[in-house]
C-alpha positions as CSV (number, residue, x, y, z in Angstrom):
1,M,0.0,0.0,0.0
2,N,1.2,3.5,-0.8
3,K,2.4,5.6,2.2
4,F,-0.3,8.0,3.3
5,D,0.3,11.4,4.8
6,P,-2.8,13.5,5.4
7,N,-0.9,16.8,4.8
8,I,0.4,15.8,1.4
9,P,-1.8,15.6,-1.8
10,F,-2.6,11.8,-2.1
11,N,-1.6,11.7,-5.8
12,E,-0.7,8.0,-5.2
13,L,-4.3,7.1,-4.5
14,P,-4.6,3.5,-5.8
15,K,-6.8,2.9,-8.8
16,L,-9.7,0.4,-8.8
17,P,-10.3,-2.4,-8.3
18,P,-8.8,-2.4,-4.8
19,A,-6.1,-4.9,-3.8
20,F,-8.4,-6.5,-1.2
21,D,-10.1,-9.9,-1.0
22,F,-13.8,-9.3,-0.3
23,D,-14.5,-13.0,0.0
24,D,-15.0,-12.7,3.8
25,I,-17.7,-14.6,5.7
26,E,-18.9,-11.5,7.7
27,I,-19.0,-9.4,4.5
28,L,-20.8,-12.0,2.5
29,K,-23.4,-12.5,5.3
30,K,-24.0,-8.8,5.4
31,V,-24.3,-8.6,1.6
32,N,-27.0,-11.2,1.7
33,K,-29.0,-9.4,4.4
34,A,-28.7,-6.1,2.6
35,N,-29.7,-7.6,-0.8
36,I,-32.8,-9.2,0.8
37,A,-33.8,-5.8,2.3
38,L,-33.2,-4.0,-1.0
39,S,-35.1,-6.7,-3.0
40,K,-38.1,-6.3,-0.6
41,L,-38.1,-2.6,-1.1
42,S,-37.9,-2.9,-4.9
43,G,-40.9,-5.3,-4.8
44,I,-43.0,-3.1,-2.6
45,A,-42.2,-0.1,-4.8
46,Q,-43.2,-1.9,-7.9
47,S,-46.6,-2.7,-6.4
48,V,-47.5,1.0,-6.3
49,P,-49.7,1.7,-9.3
50,N,-47.8,4.8,-10.4
51,R,-44.3,4.3,-9.0
52,K,-43.2,7.8,-10.2
53,L,-45.4,9.2,-7.3
54,L,-42.7,8.0,-4.9
55,I,-39.7,9.8,-6.5
56,V,-40.2,13.4,-5.6
57,P,-41.4,13.0,-2.0
58,L,-38.7,10.5,-1.1
59,T,-36.0,12.5,-3.0
60,I,-36.8,15.6,-1.1
61,R,-36.6,13.7,2.2
62,E,-33.1,12.5,1.1
63,A,-32.1,16.0,-0.1
64,V,-32.8,17.3,3.4
65,A,-30.8,14.5,5.1
66,S,-27.9,14.7,2.7
67,S,-27.7,18.5,2.9
68,G,-27.8,18.2,6.7
69,I,-24.6,16.2,6.6
70,E,-23.0,19.3,5.1
71,N,-24.6,21.5,7.7
72,I,-27.1,22.9,5.3
73,N,-30.0,22.7,7.7
74,T,-33.7,22.9,6.9
75,T,-36.8,20.7,7.3
76,V,-38.8,18.5,5.0
77,E,-41.9,20.7,5.5
78,E,-40.0,23.9,4.7
79,V,-38.6,22.5,1.5
80,F,-41.9,21.2,0.3
81,Q,-43.4,24.7,1.0
82,A,-40.5,26.4,-0.7
83,S,-41.0,24.3,-3.9
84,L,-44.3,26.2,-4.4
85,F,-42.5,29.6,-4.7
86,D,-39.9,31.1,-7.0
87,E,-36.3,31.4,-5.8
88,S,-36.6,35.0,-4.7
89,R,-38.9,33.9,-1.8
90,I,-36.9,31.0,-0.4
91,T,-33.8,30.7,1.8
92,K,-30.4,29.8,0.6
93,E,-30.6,26.4,2.4
94,Q,-34.0,25.6,0.8
95,K,-32.6,26.5,-2.6
96,E,-29.6,24.2,-2.1
97,V,-31.9,21.3,-1.0
98,L,-34.1,21.8,-4.1
99,H,-31.0,21.8,-6.3
100,Y,-30.1,18.4,-4.7
101,K,-33.5,17.0,-5.7
102,D,-33.0,18.3,-9.3
103,A,-29.5,16.8,-9.4
104,V,-30.9,13.3,-8.4
105,M,-33.5,13.6,-11.1
106,T,-31.0,14.7,-13.7
107,G,-28.7,11.7,-12.9
108,F,-31.7,9.4,-13.1
109,E,-32.6,10.8,-16.5
110,L,-29.0,10.5,-17.8
111,L,-29.1,6.8,-16.8
112,H,-32.2,6.2,-18.8
113,K,-31.0,8.1,-21.8
114,R,-27.5,6.7,-22.0
115,G,-27.5,3.4,-19.9
116,F,-24.3,4.5,-18.1
117,L,-22.7,7.4,-16.2
118,N,-19.4,8.8,-17.1
119,T,-17.2,11.6,-15.9
120,N,-19.2,14.2,-17.8
121,G,-22.3,12.9,-16.1
122,F,-20.7,13.3,-12.7
123,I,-19.7,16.9,-13.6
124,H,-23.2,17.6,-14.8
125,I,-24.8,16.4,-11.6
126,Q,-22.4,18.6,-9.6
127,S,-23.1,21.6,-11.7
128,I,-26.7,21.5,-10.7
129,L,-25.8,21.2,-7.0
130,E,-23.2,23.9,-7.2
131,P,-23.9,26.2,-10.2
132,D,-21.4,28.8,-8.9
133,K,-18.6,26.3,-8.2
134,K,-19.1,23.8,-11.0
135,G,-16.4,21.7,-12.7
136,I,-13.2,19.8,-11.8
137,R,-10.9,21.4,-9.3
138,K,-8.1,23.3,-11.0
139,V,-6.6,25.2,-8.0
140,P,-4.3,23.4,-5.6
141,G,-4.4,23.7,-1.8
142,V,-7.6,21.9,-1.0
143,K,-7.4,20.2,2.4
144,I,-10.1,18.4,4.5
145,M,-10.0,19.2,8.2
146,N,-11.5,18.0,11.4
147,S,-14.4,20.4,12.0
148,V,-13.7,20.4,15.7
149,T,-9.9,20.4,16.0
150,G,-9.0,22.1,12.7
151,K,-6.4,19.3,12.1
152,V,-5.9,18.3,8.5
153,I,-7.2,14.7,8.0
154,Y,-6.9,14.4,4.3
155,T,-5.4,16.2,1.3
156,P,-7.0,14.9,-2.0
157,P,-5.0,14.4,-5.3
158,E,-4.1,17.6,-7.1
159,G,-3.9,18.5,-10.8
160,E,-6.8,18.4,-13.3
161,S,-5.1,15.8,-15.5
162,L,-4.6,13.4,-12.6
163,I,-8.1,13.9,-11.2
164,R,-9.6,13.2,-14.7
165,D,-7.4,10.1,-15.0
166,L,-8.7,8.8,-11.6
167,L,-12.3,9.6,-12.5
168,K,-11.9,7.7,-15.8
169,N,-10.7,4.7,-13.8
170,L,-13.7,5.1,-11.4
171,E,-16.1,5.5,-14.3
172,D,-15.0,2.2,-15.8
173,Y,-15.4,0.4,-12.5
174,F,-18.7,2.1,-11.8
175,N,-20.3,0.9,-15.0
176,D,-18.8,-2.7,-15.1
177,F,-20.9,-5.5,-13.6
178,E,-19.3,-8.4,-15.4
179,D,-17.3,-9.5,-12.4
180,D,-19.6,-11.9,-10.6
181,N,-17.2,-12.4,-7.8
182,V,-17.9,-8.9,-6.4
183,D,-21.4,-8.1,-5.5
184,V,-22.9,-4.8,-6.7
185,L,-23.4,-3.6,-3.1
186,I,-19.7,-4.0,-2.4
187,K,-18.9,-2.2,-5.6
188,T,-21.2,0.6,-4.5
189,A,-19.2,1.0,-1.2
190,V,-15.9,0.9,-3.1
191,C,-17.0,3.5,-5.6
192,H,-18.3,5.8,-2.9
193,F,-14.9,5.6,-1.1
194,Q,-13.0,6.3,-4.3
195,F,-15.1,9.2,-5.4
196,E,-14.8,10.9,-2.0
197,S,-11.0,10.2,-2.0
198,I,-10.6,11.8,-5.4
199,H,-12.7,14.7,-4.2
200,P,-12.9,16.1,-7.7
201,F,-14.9,19.3,-7.1
202,L,-14.4,22.4,-5.0
203,D,-17.8,21.8,-3.4
204,G,-20.6,19.2,-3.5
205,N,-18.4,16.1,-3.3
206,G,-20.2,14.5,-0.5
207,R,-23.7,15.1,-2.0
208,V,-22.7,14.0,-5.5
209,G,-21.1,10.9,-4.0
210,R,-24.3,10.0,-2.1
211,I,-26.3,10.5,-5.3
212,L,-24.0,8.2,-7.2
213,M,-24.6,5.4,-4.8
214,V,-28.3,5.2,-5.5
215,L,-27.8,5.7,-9.2
216,Q,-25.3,2.8,-9.3
217,L,-27.9,0.5,-7.7
218,I,-30.4,1.5,-10.4
219,L,-27.7,1.0,-13.1
220,A,-27.2,-2.5,-11.8
221,Q,-31.0,-3.1,-11.8
222,R,-31.3,-3.6,-8.1
223,L,-33.8,-0.7,-8.1
224,Q,-36.0,0.8,-10.8
225,M,-36.0,4.4,-9.5
226,P,-34.2,6.6,-6.9
227,I,-36.1,5.9,-3.7
228,I,-33.5,4.5,-1.3
229,F,-30.9,7.0,0.0
230,L,-28.2,6.4,2.6
231,S,-27.9,9.9,4.0
232,G,-30.4,9.2,6.9
233,Y,-28.1,6.4,8.2
234,I,-24.9,8.4,7.6
235,N,-26.4,11.4,9.4
236,N,-27.0,9.3,12.4
237,H,-23.6,7.7,12.3
238,R,-21.6,10.6,10.9
239,G,-18.4,10.2,13.1
240,E,-18.1,6.6,12.1
241,Y,-18.6,7.4,8.5
242,Y,-15.7,9.8,8.4
243,R,-13.5,7.6,10.6
244,L,-13.9,4.5,8.4
245,L,-13.6,6.6,5.2
246,R,-10.1,7.6,6.3
247,E,-9.2,4.2,7.7
248,V,-9.3,2.7,4.2
249,N,-6.3,5.0,3.4
250,T,-4.5,4.8,6.8
251,K,-5.1,1.2,7.7
252,N,-6.3,-0.5,4.5
253,N,-9.5,-1.2,6.5
254,W,-11.8,-2.0,3.6
255,K,-13.7,-4.6,5.6
256,D,-15.2,-2.2,8.2
257,W,-16.0,0.4,5.5
258,I,-17.8,-2.2,3.4
259,L,-19.7,-3.4,6.4
260,Y,-20.7,0.1,7.3
261,I,-22.2,0.8,3.8
262,L,-23.9,-2.6,3.7
263,T,-25.5,-1.9,7.0
264,A,-26.6,1.5,5.7
265,I,-28.2,-0.1,2.6
266,E,-30.0,-2.7,4.8
267,E,-31.3,-0.3,7.3
268,Q,-32.4,2.4,4.8
269,S,-34.1,-0.2,2.7
270,N,-36.1,-1.3,5.7
271,V,-36.9,2.3,6.6
272,T,-38.0,3.2,3.0
273,T,-40.0,0.0,2.8
274,E,-42.0,1.1,5.9
275,T,-42.5,4.5,4.3
276,V,-43.7,3.1,1.0
277,V,-46.1,0.7,2.7
278,G,-47.4,3.6,4.7
279,I,-47.9,5.7,1.6
280,K,-49.7,2.8,-0.1
281,R,-52.1,2.4,2.8
282,L,-52.8,6.1,3.1
283,M,-53.4,6.3,-0.7
284,S,-55.8,3.4,-0.5
285,K,-57.7,5.0,2.4
286,Y,-57.9,8.3,0.6
287,R,-59.1,6.6,-2.6
288,E,-61.9,4.8,-0.8
289,D,-63.0,7.7,1.4
290,I,-62.9,10.4,-1.3
291,K,-64.8,8.1,-3.7
292,K,-67.4,7.5,-1.0
293,K,-67.7,11.0,0.5
294,L,-66.9,13.2,-2.5
295,P,-67.9,11.3,-5.6
296,K,-68.4,14.5,-7.6
297,I,-64.7,15.4,-7.5
298,Y,-63.2,11.9,-7.2
299,S,-60.8,10.8,-9.9
300,A,-57.7,8.6,-10.0
301,D,-55.8,11.6,-11.2
302,L,-56.8,13.6,-8.1
303,I,-55.6,10.9,-5.8
304,E,-52.3,10.7,-7.6
305,F,-52.0,14.5,-7.4
306,L,-52.5,14.5,-3.6
307,F,-49.7,12.0,-3.2
308,S,-47.3,13.7,-5.7
309,H,-46.6,16.5,-3.1
310,P,-47.7,16.9,0.5
311,F,-48.0,20.7,-0.1
312,Y,-50.1,22.2,-2.9
313,N,-51.5,25.5,-4.3
314,Q,-53.9,26.4,-7.0
315,R,-51.2,26.9,-9.6
316,I,-49.8,23.4,-9.2
317,M,-53.2,21.8,-9.4
318,V,-54.1,23.8,-12.5
319,D,-50.8,22.8,-14.2
320,E,-50.9,19.1,-13.2
321,L,-54.6,18.3,-13.5
322,G,-55.4,20.6,-16.3
323,V,-58.4,22.1,-14.5
324,T,-59.4,25.8,-14.3
325,R,-58.5,27.9,-11.3
326,K,-62.1,28.0,-10.3
327,T,-62.3,24.2,-10.3
328,A,-59.0,24.0,-8.4
329,S,-60.4,26.4,-5.8
330,N,-63.5,24.3,-5.4
331,Y,-61.5,21.0,-5.1
332,F,-59.3,22.5,-2.4
333,S,-62.2,24.0,-0.5
334,V,-64.2,20.7,-0.4
335,L,-61.1,18.6,0.5
336,A,-60.2,21.0,3.3
337,T,-63.7,21.2,4.7
338,T,-64.0,17.4,4.8
339,G,-60.6,17.1,6.5
340,F,-58.6,15.4,3.8
341,I,-56.2,18.3,3.7
342,S,-55.5,21.4,5.8
343,A,-54.9,25.0,4.8
344,T,-52.5,27.7,6.0
345,K,-51.6,31.2,4.8
346,I,-48.0,32.2,3.9
347,G,-47.8,35.8,3.0
348,R,-50.7,36.4,0.6
349,D,-50.7,32.8,-0.5
350,I,-53.0,30.0,0.7
351,I,-51.1,26.7,0.9
352,Y,-52.8,23.3,1.4
353,F,-51.1,20.3,2.9
354,N,-51.6,16.7,3.8
355,K,-50.7,16.2,7.5
356,A,-50.8,12.4,7.3
357,F,-48.5,12.3,4.2
358,I,-46.0,14.7,5.8
359,R,-45.8,12.5,8.9
360,L,-44.7,9.6,6.7
361,L,-41.9,11.5,5.2
362,K,-40.3,12.7,8.4
C-alpha cells in the first residue's frame, strides 16, 4: 500500500479495483442481508400503481438529510413549501436542497438516456448542485480538516489531469458489472470511497457521492428508481462514516468500511419499505374515502396529485390536473372542509397540505 500522509496531496491514490479480498464470511453474510432488504423494497415499490409518485417526496426527504450532513439545515416541510414559490422567496438552504432534488432527477434521466454514467455525467450532476462552483478542481491547496480540532485529516489528489485520470478509472469500474465475484453492493461501497477520496470538485463532493450510490444501484438493476438513499443512516452515524472513510487509506481497513455501507443499505431499505407501505395504505384509504364522501370530485388523477406532493397550491393543481383555477379552488375547499387536507396562509398565498402524508416523510 502507498504511504499515506494527510498533509500531502494523495496523488498515489490506488486505482480500482482495490487490492483486497472481499471474500470474507462476515461481509458475505451482510451482503446477503442487505440484498434481501433491498429486494423487498424494490418489490413493494413496484406494487405502487404509479411508481413515479414516490420519487419526488422521497427524493426531497433524502435531499434534506444529505444536505444536513454538510450543515445545510432545513426541514422537509420547509422544503416542500419552498417548492411552491420562485427562488426569490426562499432561503439559501432551501434553494440548495431543491438543487439536490434536481441533481438526483438529472442523474436518473441520464441513466435512462445513456445506460451508463461517465465523468461528464458526474460533472453535470455537480453543476446542478453547485452552479457557482461547478467543474473539476483546478486550483491546488484543498485540504479536508476536522471540523472540531481544525487538524488536516486528508489532502486529496491535485492536478486536473490526474483527477480526470482517476475519474476515468472510477467511471470504468462504476459501469462494469461483469465480475460476478464482487457483489454490486460491495462495488457501491468501493466506488463511494473512491469518489470521496478523489474529491474532484471544490464543493458538493459528499452530496454527489451519495447521489451516485443510488444511481449505481439503479444501473445494476437492483432498483428501478431513486427511492433509497443512505444519508439518513450516515447522518445518524456521521463520526463513524468519516473515521472509516479515512481508515481505508490509513489502515487499508476495507472490511469495516464495506460493512458500514452494507448496514446503511440494509437499514435504509427497511426504513424506506416502511414509508412506501405507509404511503400505499394512506393512498388506498384516501381513494376509498374520497370516492365515498366526495364522488363528484373523485378521480384517479386527483388521488395521484394528492400524493405527488404533500403541499399544494392552485397553480400546481391547474398545471398538473389541467383544471381551471375555479375548479381547483373548489376542489381544495371541499377537500379541506372534509378534513382530507389542511390549509394555511404564507404571506398572501393560501397553501394546502396533507398532514398524514407529511408524517410519513419525516
